[in-house]
Every structure is written in C-alpha cells, then in structure tokens.
Legacy VTK file of the C-alpha trace (Angstrom):
# vtk DataFile Version 3.0
C-alpha trace
ASCII
DATASET POLYDATA
POINTS 345 float
-42.488 -78.775 8.808
-42.768 -81.162 11.959
-40.309 -81.399 14.319
-38.603 -84.292 12.617
-34.924 -83.442 10.896
-35.274 -82.852 6.834
-32.715 -85.618 6.451
-35.550 -88.040 7.633
-38.012 -86.810 5.600
-36.085 -86.768 2.147
-34.856 -89.273 0.078
-32.652 -88.270 -3.326
-33.477 -90.244 -6.280
-30.964 -90.470 -9.435
-30.631 -92.611 -12.363
-27.510 -93.742 -13.959
-25.675 -95.563 -16.580
-22.627 -94.761 -14.768
-20.103 -94.180 -11.906
-21.234 -91.585 -9.468
-18.041 -89.209 -9.179
-20.664 -86.336 -9.579
-21.819 -86.778 -6.194
-18.522 -85.284 -4.941
-19.298 -81.855 -6.006
-22.632 -82.377 -4.306
-21.353 -83.628 -1.212
-21.435 -80.765 1.232
-25.834 -80.741 0.271
-26.525 -84.490 -0.378
-24.050 -86.482 2.355
-27.049 -85.927 5.426
-29.512 -87.469 3.182
-30.555 -91.112 2.105
-29.958 -91.721 -1.966
-32.039 -93.909 -4.101
-29.657 -95.111 -6.979
-31.886 -96.487 -9.758
-29.126 -98.397 -11.948
-29.877 -98.656 -15.575
-28.821 -100.712 -18.394
-26.965 -103.774 -17.653
-26.992 -104.943 -14.393
-24.078 -107.305 -13.848
-21.908 -104.187 -13.922
-20.983 -102.526 -10.839
-20.835 -98.695 -10.442
-18.711 -96.691 -8.528
-20.569 -94.393 -5.398
-17.850 -92.562 -3.437
-17.620 -93.405 -0.043
-19.507 -91.626 2.726
-22.312 -91.542 1.139
-25.843 -93.488 2.750
-27.678 -95.188 -0.846
-29.618 -98.185 -1.956
-29.262 -99.582 -4.939
-31.781 -100.745 -7.649
-30.695 -102.761 -10.647
-33.148 -104.487 -13.411
-32.896 -107.555 -11.537
-33.944 -105.793 -8.071
-36.950 -104.104 -10.084
-37.773 -107.476 -11.273
-37.666 -109.073 -8.213
-39.779 -106.876 -6.141
-42.507 -105.893 -8.521
-42.550 -109.806 -10.367
-45.532 -109.484 -13.376
-45.405 -105.619 -12.875
-42.316 -105.300 -13.259
-42.439 -104.012 -17.126
-44.052 -100.896 -16.461
-40.958 -99.539 -14.925
-38.717 -98.556 -18.383
-35.410 -99.854 -19.245
-32.484 -98.230 -20.841
-33.994 -94.908 -20.295
-33.981 -92.258 -16.851
-37.768 -92.940 -16.814
-36.643 -95.594 -14.667
-36.169 -93.193 -11.939
-39.891 -93.829 -10.653
-39.194 -96.996 -9.336
-36.879 -95.350 -6.443
-40.686 -92.852 -5.966
-41.853 -96.285 -5.228
-39.439 -97.776 -2.955
-39.120 -94.708 -1.123
-40.874 -94.210 2.194
-40.350 -90.325 2.902
-42.550 -87.559 2.373
-40.482 -85.519 -0.284
-38.430 -86.714 -3.393
-35.485 -84.923 -4.392
-34.739 -86.201 -8.059
-31.709 -84.974 -10.037
-29.686 -86.340 -13.654
-25.831 -87.308 -13.433
-24.647 -84.477 -15.735
-26.169 -82.026 -13.103
-23.514 -80.017 -11.059
-23.763 -77.266 -8.370
-24.664 -73.747 -10.020
-23.658 -70.498 -8.587
-25.882 -67.736 -8.053
-25.081 -64.182 -9.414
-22.797 -63.622 -6.165
-20.940 -66.739 -6.833
-22.472 -68.531 -3.974
-22.902 -72.204 -4.836
-26.738 -72.600 -4.643
-28.028 -75.474 -2.054
-30.847 -76.719 -4.246
-32.674 -78.327 -1.241
-32.845 -75.656 0.760
-34.579 -73.428 -1.943
-36.605 -76.530 -2.577
-38.114 -76.856 0.163
-38.583 -73.554 0.445
-40.997 -73.501 -2.368
-42.782 -77.091 -1.173
-43.359 -76.016 1.945
-44.960 -72.012 1.137
-48.352 -72.095 -0.303
-49.093 -71.912 -3.747
-51.594 -69.707 -5.566
-52.942 -71.023 -9.067
-55.991 -69.589 -9.101
-54.884 -66.165 -9.577
-51.120 -64.527 -10.715
-49.615 -62.587 -8.543
-47.584 -60.483 -10.837
-45.004 -59.780 -7.774
-44.589 -63.784 -8.496
-44.107 -65.688 -5.187
-46.168 -63.582 -2.684
-44.290 -65.736 0.073
-40.677 -64.866 -0.629
-38.833 -62.626 1.615
-39.586 -59.074 0.207
-42.892 -59.284 -2.005
-46.048 -59.483 -1.281
-49.580 -59.759 -2.568
-50.274 -56.883 -5.314
-53.324 -54.385 -5.057
-56.493 -55.753 -6.345
-55.245 -59.662 -5.561
-58.408 -61.518 -3.818
-58.069 -61.511 0.060
-60.141 -64.834 0.001
-57.621 -66.399 -2.195
-54.097 -65.302 -0.381
-54.103 -68.374 2.283
-52.739 -70.413 -1.002
-52.788 -74.371 -1.142
-50.629 -76.692 -0.296
-47.834 -77.076 -2.587
-47.022 -80.170 -4.444
-44.058 -80.016 -6.896
-41.436 -77.846 -7.113
-39.761 -77.251 -10.555
-36.225 -76.462 -10.512
-34.119 -74.753 -13.434
-30.526 -75.022 -15.210
-27.870 -72.924 -16.059
-25.870 -73.734 -18.926
-27.635 -75.987 -21.590
-30.601 -75.585 -21.903
-33.733 -78.688 -22.018
-34.020 -78.588 -25.803
-35.990 -80.740 -27.938
-33.815 -82.183 -30.763
-35.231 -79.671 -33.433
-33.787 -77.040 -31.167
-30.895 -78.508 -30.651
-30.036 -78.787 -34.013
-30.599 -75.481 -34.720
-28.831 -73.465 -31.623
-26.122 -76.166 -30.541
-23.818 -73.497 -29.250
-26.886 -72.007 -27.244
-26.237 -71.602 -23.906
-28.600 -70.281 -20.714
-26.852 -67.872 -18.447
-29.974 -65.497 -17.585
-30.237 -66.532 -13.802
-33.749 -65.172 -12.933
-34.356 -64.578 -9.227
-37.928 -65.923 -9.307
-40.265 -68.292 -7.957
-44.009 -68.827 -9.751
-46.642 -70.562 -9.195
-47.884 -72.542 -12.264
-51.654 -71.226 -12.836
-54.533 -73.612 -13.180
-55.652 -75.578 -16.192
-52.726 -74.296 -17.475
-49.985 -77.356 -18.430
-45.823 -76.965 -18.602
-43.232 -79.043 -19.676
-41.572 -80.797 -17.005
-38.671 -81.268 -16.473
-37.348 -84.397 -14.372
-33.237 -83.576 -13.901
-33.932 -81.068 -11.220
-37.569 -81.768 -9.403
-38.829 -82.447 -5.854
-42.534 -83.302 -4.707
-44.429 -83.680 -2.027
-44.847 -88.001 -2.194
-48.182 -87.955 0.372
-49.642 -85.371 -1.489
-48.906 -86.425 -5.431
-46.523 -89.512 -5.582
-48.526 -92.081 -6.935
-49.133 -89.713 -10.234
-45.336 -89.097 -10.722
-45.223 -92.276 -13.241
-42.357 -91.511 -15.678
-44.218 -94.124 -18.436
-43.209 -96.348 -21.355
-39.831 -95.007 -22.671
-36.799 -96.648 -23.706
-35.843 -99.957 -24.865
-39.188 -101.336 -26.621
-40.931 -98.860 -26.888
-41.510 -96.386 -29.897
-40.265 -92.643 -27.777
-38.114 -91.634 -25.457
-37.460 -88.067 -23.657
-41.767 -87.637 -22.783
-41.255 -89.565 -20.070
-40.816 -86.260 -17.384
-43.088 -84.289 -20.007
-46.034 -87.014 -19.330
-45.955 -87.278 -15.620
-46.185 -83.683 -15.674
-49.195 -83.083 -17.627
-50.557 -85.963 -15.662
-49.602 -84.522 -11.983
-50.691 -81.253 -13.285
-53.985 -82.428 -14.428
-54.486 -83.966 -10.903
-53.155 -80.811 -9.168
-55.522 -78.921 -10.612
-58.507 -81.476 -9.643
-57.073 -81.627 -5.740
-56.352 -77.860 -5.493
-52.678 -78.316 -4.984
-49.742 -76.268 -6.383
-46.705 -76.378 -8.931
-44.178 -74.170 -8.604
-41.179 -73.341 -11.266
-38.436 -71.034 -11.398
-35.752 -71.801 -8.709
-33.301 -73.336 -7.702
-31.017 -73.941 -10.390
-28.815 -76.819 -11.413
-25.689 -76.418 -13.520
-26.400 -78.906 -16.718
-23.442 -80.319 -17.781
-23.622 -82.214 -20.880
-25.737 -81.520 -24.006
-27.045 -85.369 -25.300
-26.701 -85.992 -28.832
-29.380 -84.321 -31.120
-29.680 -86.653 -33.761
-30.067 -89.913 -31.106
-32.483 -87.725 -29.261
-34.860 -86.809 -32.884
-34.804 -90.571 -33.582
-36.063 -90.996 -29.248
-38.742 -87.838 -29.619
-39.718 -87.854 -33.654
-43.179 -89.511 -32.952
-43.623 -87.517 -29.417
-43.309 -84.213 -31.613
-46.415 -85.009 -33.749
-48.227 -87.141 -31.624
-47.804 -83.838 -28.636
-50.195 -82.005 -30.777
-52.957 -84.550 -29.648
-51.549 -85.223 -26.471
-51.499 -81.949 -24.964
-55.279 -81.070 -26.243
-56.143 -84.325 -24.529
-54.727 -83.439 -20.747
-55.743 -79.321 -21.516
-59.596 -81.226 -21.311
-59.510 -84.114 -19.105
-61.805 -83.904 -16.424
-61.825 -86.361 -13.548
-64.805 -87.534 -10.981
-65.085 -84.444 -8.690
-66.053 -86.733 -5.922
-62.988 -88.926 -5.959
-59.875 -87.580 -3.854
-57.575 -90.207 -3.979
-54.313 -89.883 -6.231
-54.333 -93.976 -6.738
-58.039 -93.824 -7.797
-57.613 -90.966 -9.848
-54.815 -91.916 -11.718
-56.717 -95.284 -12.701
-59.202 -93.182 -14.340
-56.786 -90.885 -16.248
-55.468 -94.392 -17.358
-58.468 -95.498 -18.692
-59.211 -91.850 -20.030
-55.855 -91.839 -22.210
-57.208 -95.746 -23.265
-60.152 -94.529 -24.717
-58.778 -90.785 -25.791
-55.496 -91.445 -27.201
-55.342 -95.328 -28.204
-56.876 -94.218 -32.306
-52.787 -92.457 -32.216
-51.449 -95.494 -31.693
-51.520 -99.274 -30.030
-48.331 -97.669 -27.726
-51.273 -95.608 -25.512
-53.067 -98.551 -24.812
-50.091 -100.742 -23.924
-49.362 -96.835 -21.813
-52.288 -97.369 -20.246
-52.054 -100.678 -19.222
-48.614 -99.554 -17.648
-50.526 -96.924 -15.490
-52.305 -99.590 -13.841
-49.902 -101.464 -13.434
-48.048 -98.862 -11.951
-50.342 -98.108 -9.125
-50.969 -101.969 -8.546
-46.826 -101.723 -7.659
-47.427 -98.766 -5.934
-50.034 -100.448 -3.572
-48.022 -103.523 -3.026
-44.945 -101.639 -1.728
-47.316 -99.134 0.180
-50.064 -100.893 1.682
-51.097 -97.519 3.789
-52.114 -95.974 0.507
-56.042 -95.788 0.502
-57.374 -99.544 -1.629
LINES 1 346
345 0 1 2 3 4 5 6 7 8 9 10 11 12 13 14 15 16 17 18 19 20 21 22 23 24 25 26 27 28 29 30 31 32 33 34 35 36 37 38 39 40 41 42 43 44 45 46 47 48 49 50 51 52 53 54 55 56 57 58 59 60 61 62 63 64 65 66 67 68 69 70 71 72 73 74 75 76 77 78 79 80 81 82 83 84 85 86 87 88 89 90 91 92 93 94 95 96 97 98 99 100 101 102 103 104 105 106 107 108 109 110 111 112 113 114 115 116 117 118 119 120 121 122 123 124 125 126 127 128 129 130 131 132 133 134 135 136 137 138 139 140 141 142 143 144 145 146 147 148 149 150 151 152 153 154 155 156 157 158 159 160 161 162 163 164 165 166 167 168 169 170 171 172 173 174 175 176 177 178 179 180 181 182 183 184 185 186 187 188 189 190 191 192 193 194 195 196 197 198 199 200 201 202 203 204 205 206 207 208 209 210 211 212 213 214 215 216 217 218 219 220 221 222 223 224 225 226 227 228 229 230 231 232 233 234 235 236 237 238 239 240 241 242 243 244 245 246 247 248 249 250 251 252 253 254 255 256 257 258 259 260 261 262 263 264 265 266 267 268 269 270 271 272 273 274 275 276 277 278 279 280 281 282 283 284 285 286 287 288 289 290 291 292 293 294 295 296 297 298 299 300 301 302 303 304 305 306 307 308 309 310 311 312 313 314 315 316 317 318 319 320 321 322 323 324 325 326 327 328 329 330 331 332 333 334 335 336 337 338 339 340 341 342 343 344
C-alpha cells in the first residue's frame, strides 16, 4: 500500500431503489470513504441518504447523459446497474455492497470491519497455482505447508476479494423453495485463493476488487428490465473476471469477511428471473472453462473485447440474447475508455 490514506484509494459502490437508512449501522466503518450510489428505477424519486456521508448519486437520467448511445449497456431495474459506479470511480479499489446487508459479528461478538479484512486480502498475495492446505499462508499464525514449492511462495497480485454472508445464504430460487428457513450460522475463519482454471459463483453483495488490475472485466451484463434473464449479473462478471485473472496470472480470494444478509428475496420472483439461466448455465460454464485468450494480449480492455467476440460465436447459438450481450460487452468497454481515457487503447 502506498503512503496515500486508504480513504483516498477506495470508493464504496451501492446500487439501490430505496432510502439508505442501512448506512447508519455502517457509519463507523464507511463514513471516512466516498460513496457512489447508483439509484435504480424511477429517476425522479428522491432517495434519502443519512447526513454526514460523502457521496455522489447517479440516476438513470445521469447514466444516459454521461454515456449517451452506450447507456443501454447498463442494466435497468436490476442491481447490475452497480457497474456504472465502477466505471465512474477514479480510485484504485472498489468495495460494493447491497443495501440489505448489515454489520455482522464474529464469534467473539465484535463487529466485523469488512473494509479492513478486504484490504488485508487485497494487499496479500494469492496462490492460484498450487493449493495450500492451511488456506491463506500469508495470514498471521499460518504459513506454507511441507511440500509447497518454494518457487511459488511469493504468490501473485490479488485482483479480487469475495466476501461471504451470515444469516440468509445466497441461494438460487429452487434451493430457496426447498430450504425456505435455512440460515447460515457458520462463521468459518478462512480465506483461500480460488485455484487457477477453477470458476466460482461470484456474489456482488460483499465484494472488493482492484480497479487498476481488473476493473474493465467487472461488467455485470445485461439484466433486469427488457432482458430474458436476471440474477446472473454478478456470476457473469465473476466468470469473465476469473478467466482474465487466470490469463494474466492474478489471484481471486474468497472467504472472510462476512456481512449480515438480512432479507431473503422472493423465490417465486427469483425463479422467473433465473429460469432460463438455470438451463443456459449448463452451456455457459463449460464455455468459460474452455475459453482461451490471445497469449500476447495483456490489456484487460483488449482481452474483454476478444472475450465479447467469443461470447458471440460460442454462445450465440443458445439464444439471440448472447449476441446482444456481446454487443453490450463492447459498448461497456467503449464507455469505460470514454470515462477513463488513461486506459490503454
């Protein structure tokens, strides 16, 4: 970490359709930071933000004004709109959280400082090329186990830190229906690197990433109003990001920190959103598992444009949606470059 204070290196991005009273509980942890709020839904509705927070708020009207003919690539009436906040931020790190997530407690009863733990994850190396059975070897009180190659012990930069949730698990609609009362009460004191060439279902409700290393890959796709699928936005971003991280030799960590997820969404509404995705994922996941990118390319924007064309050719046969999604991926990169002209062309 440089000598620049962390509050000047990290933005907090929150998608919402409601007043942000939940920030009161987060005040001890979030107040020093700049918030980027993406207001979904009716842009004329004025939402309330507690006093004392430094924030900027964008509505659909703002997105259309700023991106012009590329605004269609930002989802409407879906939390996928959060990725617009990633695009307009000028900080190195992004933390994004949902407005139904609150401060969790560790087994000792202490409030969990999610930003502190996420930054610890981000600032310690990852080990994607060889699994350490004591999980994260850079945490205090642990190390590499016998038999771990010394040539790999320096690790690689960490691009993404994926946090978890107590109380309401992040289940799909069929599992919600079968287990409506299930709650996650297990606090597992663990952080691990997701191995190379292994995908994972990324959840966007408690997530931190290095915008400089991987930001242009964090596009949450086309979801919500006008689209045939929902609730796959963060997973799509996770699959794309993981493939590019593997290509570039970067790491993704998962585990601590936890938030308290307070509200289960309606499983019947979720099923309507997920229905096609449940079938499509059986082809989407093998597509990403077998996706290779140009070995000579190291620029994330160029890699993402290459990936968009492979989505068009490799998934377009499933449904016309994937052709539109490929166009959205390209529009997203053009928008990213428009707002971030220092990004390599």
